[in-house]
C-alpha positions as CSV (number, residue, x, y, z in Angstrom):
1,M,0.0,0.0,0.0
2,K,1.3,3.4,-1.0
3,L,1.3,5.8,1.9
4,T,0.4,9.5,1.3
5,P,0.6,12.5,3.6
6,I,-3.2,12.5,3.7
7,D,-3.2,8.9,4.9
8,L,-1.0,9.9,7.8
9,Q,-3.1,12.9,8.7
10,Q,-6.3,10.8,8.7
11,K,-4.9,7.9,10.5
12,T,-6.6,7.1,13.7
13,F,-5.3,5.0,16.6
14,R,-7.3,2.9,19.0
15,S,-7.1,3.9,22.5
16,V,-5.8,1.5,25.0
17,R,-7.0,1.8,28.5
18,W,-4.1,1.0,30.6
19,S,-1.2,1.9,28.5
20,G,-2.5,4.6,26.2
21,V,-0.6,7.1,24.2
22,D,-1.0,10.8,24.2
23,E,-3.2,11.4,21.3
24,K,-2.1,15.0,20.9
25,E,1.6,14.0,20.8
26,V,0.8,11.3,18.2
27,R,-1.2,13.7,16.2
28,Q,1.7,16.3,16.2
29,Y,4.2,13.6,15.3
30,L,1.9,12.4,12.4
31,D,1.5,16.0,11.2
32,L,5.3,16.4,11.2
33,V,5.7,13.1,9.3
34,A,3.0,14.1,6.9
35,R,4.7,17.5,6.2
36,E,8.1,15.7,5.7
37,L,6.5,13.1,3.5
38,E,4.7,15.9,1.5
39,E,8.0,17.7,1.1
40,M,9.7,14.5,0.0
41,R,6.9,13.9,-2.5
42,R,7.2,17.4,-3.9
43,K,11.0,17.0,-4.1
44,L,10.6,13.7,-5.9
45,D,8.0,15.3,-8.3
46,R,10.5,18.1,-9.0
47,Q,13.3,15.6,-9.5
48,D,11.0,13.5,-11.8
49,E,10.2,16.6,-13.8
50,E,13.9,17.6,-14.0
51,L,14.7,14.0,-15.0
52,R,12.0,14.1,-17.8
53,R,13.4,17.5,-19.0
54,R,16.9,16.1,-19.0
55,E,15.8,13.0,-20.8
56,A,14.0,15.1,-23.3
57,R,17.2,17.2,-23.8
58,I,19.2,14.0,-24.0
59,N,16.8,12.7,-26.6
60,E,16.9,16.0,-28.5
61,F,20.7,15.9,-28.4
62,K,20.6,12.3,-29.6
63,D,18.3,13.3,-32.4
64,R,20.7,16.2,-33.3
65,E,23.7,13.9,-33.1
66,Q,21.9,11.3,-35.3
67,L,21.0,14.1,-37.8
68,L,24.6,15.4,-37.7
69,Q,25.9,11.9,-38.2
70,Q,23.6,11.4,-41.2
71,T,24.5,14.7,-42.6
72,L,28.2,14.0,-42.2
73,T,27.8,10.5,-43.8
74,T,25.8,12.1,-46.7
75,A,28.4,14.8,-47.1
76,Q,31.2,12.2,-47.1
77,K,29.3,10.1,-49.7
78,L,28.7,13.2,-51.8
79,A,32.4,14.2,-51.5
80,E,33.4,10.7,-52.6
81,E,31.0,10.7,-55.5
82,M,32.1,14.2,-56.6
83,K,35.7,13.0,-56.3
84,A,34.9,9.9,-58.4
85,N,33.0,12.0,-61.0
86,T,35.8,14.5,-61.2
87,R,38.3,11.6,-61.7
88,K,36.1,10.2,-64.5
89,E,35.7,13.6,-66.1
90,A,39.4,14.2,-65.9
91,D,40.0,10.7,-67.4
92,I,37.6,11.5,-70.2
93,V,39.2,14.9,-70.9
94,L,42.7,13.3,-70.8
95,S,41.5,10.6,-73.2
96,D,40.0,13.2,-75.6
97,A,43.2,15.2,-75.4
98,E,45.3,12.2,-76.2
99,L,43.0,11.3,-79.1
100,Q,43.2,14.9,-80.4
101,A,47.0,14.8,-80.0
102,E,47.2,11.5,-81.9
103,K,45.1,13.0,-84.7
104,I,47.2,16.1,-84.8
105,I,50.4,14.0,-84.9
106,A,49.0,11.7,-87.6
107,N,47.9,14.7,-89.6
108,A,51.3,16.4,-89.2
109,Q,53.1,13.2,-90.2
110,A,50.8,12.8,-93.2
111,K,51.4,16.4,-94.2
112,R,55.1,15.9,-93.7
113,M,55.1,12.9,-95.9
114,Q,53.1,14.8,-98.5
115,L,55.6,17.7,-98.4
116,I,58.5,15.3,-98.7
117,T,56.9,13.8,-101.7
118,E,56.2,17.2,-103.2
119,I,59.8,18.3,-102.5
120,D,61.1,15.1,-104.2
121,E,58.9,15.7,-107.2
122,L,60.0,19.3,-107.4
123,K,63.7,18.2,-107.1
124,R,63.1,15.7,-110.0
125,A,61.3,18.4,-112.0
126,R,64.1,20.8,-111.4
127,Q,66.7,18.2,-112.3
128,S,64.7,17.4,-115.5
129,F,64.3,21.1,-116.3
130,M,68.1,21.7,-115.7
131,Q,68.9,18.8,-118.0
132,S,66.4,20.0,-120.7
133,L,67.7,23.6,-120.4
134,S,71.3,22.4,-120.6
135,A,70.5,20.3,-123.6
136,M,68.6,23.2,-125.2
137,L,71.5,25.6,-124.5
138,E,73.9,23.0,-126.0
139,Q,71.7,22.8,-129.1
140,H,71.6,26.5,-129.4
141,R,75.4,26.8,-129.1
142,S,75.8,24.1,-131.7
143,V,73.3,25.9,-134.0
144,L,75.1,29.2,-133.4
145,D,78.4,27.6,-134.1
146,H,77.2,26.2,-137.4
147,I,75.7,29.6,-138.4
148,R,79.0,31.4,-137.6
149,A,80.9,28.8,-139.4
150,D,78.6,29.0,-142.4
151,Q,78.9,32.8,-142.4
152,Q,82.6,32.8,-142.2
153,A,82.9,30.3,-145.0
154,S,80.6,32.2,-147.3
155,E,81.8,35.8,-146.7
156,P,85.3,37.1,-147.3
157,P,86.7,39.0,-144.4
158,P,86.1,42.7,-144.6
159,V,89.0,44.9,-145.6
160,P,89.4,47.9,-143.4
161,A,89.2,51.2,-145.2
162,A,92.0,53.7,-144.9
163,G,91.7,55.7,-141.8
164,D,89.4,53.2,-140.1
165,N,90.8,52.3,-136.8
166,V,89.5,48.8,-136.3
167,S,92.6,47.5,-134.8
168,F,90.9,47.1,-131.5
169,L,88.9,44.3,-133.1
170,A,92.0,42.4,-134.2
171,P,93.9,40.3,-131.8
172,P,97.0,41.9,-130.3
173,V,100.1,41.4,-132.2
174,S,103.3,40.7,-130.3
175,K,106.3,42.7,-131.6
176,K,109.4,40.7,-132.2
177,K,112.8,42.2,-131.8
């Protein structure tokens, strides 16, 4: 049975004839006990209320901690995903750059080979032109030589007229002593 302060105040005792108790003293004592018990009950109620408040705060802190933990976990996952995505993007960019570089190198090598071929063709054309030009010059010299020879054979040498100073055309004559 749970005892309350009211139970103590309303408690009655039987009187015993020969060895009785002082009812007033008992009543004072019971009032004192009732007051003390009431004070203890209030104190317990306050402590229970404080305990509930603290438990509520603890639960609130636990909820916050759980939320922070979830937020931290989510942030870590997002950071890892972002890092992985960044790596993938960097790999893609690097692969694209390598492909572009390979294409540029291949195009440059093809252009180089084309230029080498064109240079070789130009060298051969130059050599052929030089040979043709040399042959043509040789033919023209030969023709000119024949024309001069024919002219000299068909014309007598001109006689210089008196007073003409054409000695500069003649080869120098060495004087013998």
